[in-house]
N, C-alpha and C positions, 0 to 999 in steps of 0.2 A: 856522212859525205863531207860535211864541212870541215870536220877535223882531219881527214885524209888530205882533202886539199890543202890545208895547213901544212900537214908534214910534207907532202909532195912538193909545196913551195920554199920550206926550209932545205930540202935535200938538192935542189937545183944547184947549191953553191958547192956540194959535194963534201959537207962536214965529215970531221972524223970524231965529232962529239955533237949528239943531238938531245938537248934537255927539253923535257915535255912536263908540264905542270897538270897534273890530272886529266890525262888524255881520254880516260874512259867515264868522265864526269857527262852525264846527260845521255850516254849510249844505252839502248837495249842490247840484250844478251847477243843477238846476232851480229850487231855492230860491233860489240866487244870481241867476239871471236874473231871476225875480219881484223880488228885493231891488233889482237894477239898475232895472228899469221903475218902482218904487215911487220910488226916490230921484230918478230922472230927472224923474217928473211933480212931485214935491216942488220940485226945483231950478226947474223951468219955472214954477211958480207964486209964484217969489220968495223960498222960503226958503233961507236960507245955510245950506249944510252944512258942518260942520267934521268931518272923518272920519280917523279913526286905524284904519290898516287895512293889512294885508300881501298881501291879494288884490289884486294890480296890476290884473289886468284889471277888477275893479269900479272901481278908481280911473279907468282909463283910459276907461271906458264913461260916467261920471258926471262927472268932475271937469273943468272948462274950465280950470283953473287947479291947480298943487299947489305944495307947499311941502315941502321934505324936509329934516328936521333929523337931526342925529347929535351926540350928546354935548352938547346943550343949544345947539348953534348951527345956523344955517341954511346948509345946502350949496347949494341951488339952489331957483329958483322959476320959474313960468312955465308954458307948456303942458305937458301930460303928455309929449309927443315930445321936446320938447328937456330936460326934467327928467330923463327917465329914460334919457336917453344921455349926460348931463352926467358927465364923468370922475371927478369928486368924487364924485357919488353911487355909481357903480359901485364905485370902490374903497372907500368907507365900508361897502357893503351885501355886495359879492361878493369883494373883496379883490384884489390884485395880479394882473395879465396877464388879467382878465375884460373888459376895456374893449377889447382890441386884437384 
């Protein structure tokens, strides 16, 4: 509830860009599903979302494009399916042997 209230207060100004830092942190599955629905509605109204998040299921559900960075450089960008299967992304976040 608190996270929804924070997002709602940010929307009062009518932003074209909404930046969120780990919005799913601390949320249970039901609250995450509600957040996905809310972010999807915002995206559909034309609000650009910049989301820093470790819950990949949220990003897959909301983001038509992803950009993954590591150590200050871009590793991959594009649709979630291709970005999350990119060998450089897998190596950076999971280590050797996880992409095979």
